[in-house]
C-alpha positions in Angstrom: 12.0 -13.7 -18.3 13.6 -16.1 -20.8 13.8 -19.8 -20.1 17.6 -19.8 -19.2 17.3 -16.9 -16.7 14.2 -18.7 -15.1 16.2 -21.9 -14.8 19.1 -20.1 -13.3 16.8 -18.3 -10.8 15.2 -21.7 -9.8 18.6 -23.2 -9.4 19.7 -20.3 -7.1 16.6 -20.7 -4.9 17.0 -24.5 -4.7 20.6 -24.1 -3.7 19.7 -21.6 -1.0 16.8 -23.9 0.2 19.3 -26.8 0.5 21.6 -24.7 2.8 18.8 -23.6 5.2 17.9 -25.6 8.4 14.5 -27.2 8.3 13.5 -25.3 11.5 14.3 -21.6 11.6 16.9 -20.4 14.2 15.6 -18.3 17.0 17.6 -15.2 15.9 16.1 -15.4 12.5 12.5 -15.5 14.0 13.2 -12.6 16.3 14.7 -10.7 13.3 11.5 -11.1 11.3 9.3 -10.2 14.3 11.3 -6.9 14.5 11.4 -6.1 10.8 8.0 -7.2 9.7 5.9 -6.9 12.9 5.1 -10.5 13.1 4.1 -12.6 16.1 6.5 -15.5 16.9 4.2 -18.0 15.1 3.8 -15.7 12.1 7.5 -15.1 11.7 8.2 -18.8 12.0 5.6 -19.7 9.4 6.7 -16.9 7.0 10.3 -18.0 7.2 9.4 -21.7 6.5 7.1 -20.7 3.6 9.8 -18.2 2.2 12.3 -20.9 2.3 10.2 -23.6 0.7 8.9 -21.3 -2.2 10.9 -22.2 -5.2 9.1 -19.7 -7.3 10.4 -16.6 -5.4 12.6 -14.2 -7.0 16.2 -14.3 -5.5 18.0 -11.2 -4.9 21.3 -11.0 -7.0 24.7 -10.3 -5.4 25.0 -7.0 -7.2 21.6 -5.9 -6.0 22.2 -7.1 -2.4 25.7 -5.2 -2.4 23.9 -1.9 -3.3 21.5 -2.2 -0.4 23.8 -4.0 2.1 25.0 -1.0 4.2 21.6 0.5 4.6 19.7 -2.7 5.2 22.3 -4.2 7.6 21.9 -1.1 9.6 18.2 -1.5 9.7 18.7 -5.2 11.0 18.3 -7.1 7.7 20.2 -10.1 6.6 20.2 -11.4 2.9 17.2 -13.7 3.7 15.1 -11.0 5.2 16.1 -8.4 2.5 15.0 -11.0 -0.2 11.6 -11.5 1.6 11.2 -7.7 1.8 11.9 -7.2 -2.0 9.5 -10.1 -2.9 6.8 -8.7 -0.4 7.1 -5.2 -1.8 6.9 -6.5 -5.4 3.7 -8.6 -4.7 1.7 -5.8 -3.1 -0.7 -3.9 -5.3 -0.3 -0.2 -5.7 -3.6 1.6 -4.4 -4.3 5.2 -4.5 -7.4 7.5 -4.2 -8.0 10.2 -6.8 -10.7 12.9 -6.9 -12.2 14.1 -10.2 -15.1 16.4 -10.4 -16.2 15.9 -6.7 -16.0 12.0 -7.4 -13.6 9.9 -5.5 -12.0 6.8 -7.4 -10.0 4.1 -6.0 -7.2 3.0 -8.4 -5.5 -0.3 -7.9 -2.7 -1.6 -10.0 -1.0 -4.9 -9.2 2.6 -4.7 -9.7 2.8 -8.0 -11.6 0.3 -6.6 -14.2 -2.4 -9.1 -13.6 -5.1 -6.8 -12.2 -6.1 -3.3 -12.8 -9.2 -2.0 -10.9 
């Protein structure tokens, strides 16, 4: 990512953060409980952490538009979808393979920092 794109991304996240209330609304907490299987306290904590994370990758409007109909039907709003996309991107890919009666566990982090 070049410097200009990174600055634009940071500006977008900071703008979104300034528009959010300090304490998450009850309906946002309940949405995150349903979508992500969190307890009340976990959902509240994840919402607060997500909103304060200036390094998160924002979802662009074109990307959001592509997924809007499907994700809104599942109960997502833009903020929950952005959390979902960032969560999915940060999870490592893990798979088991068998070669010559030996089992290997292969793990590749999506961000490229770790290959096991």
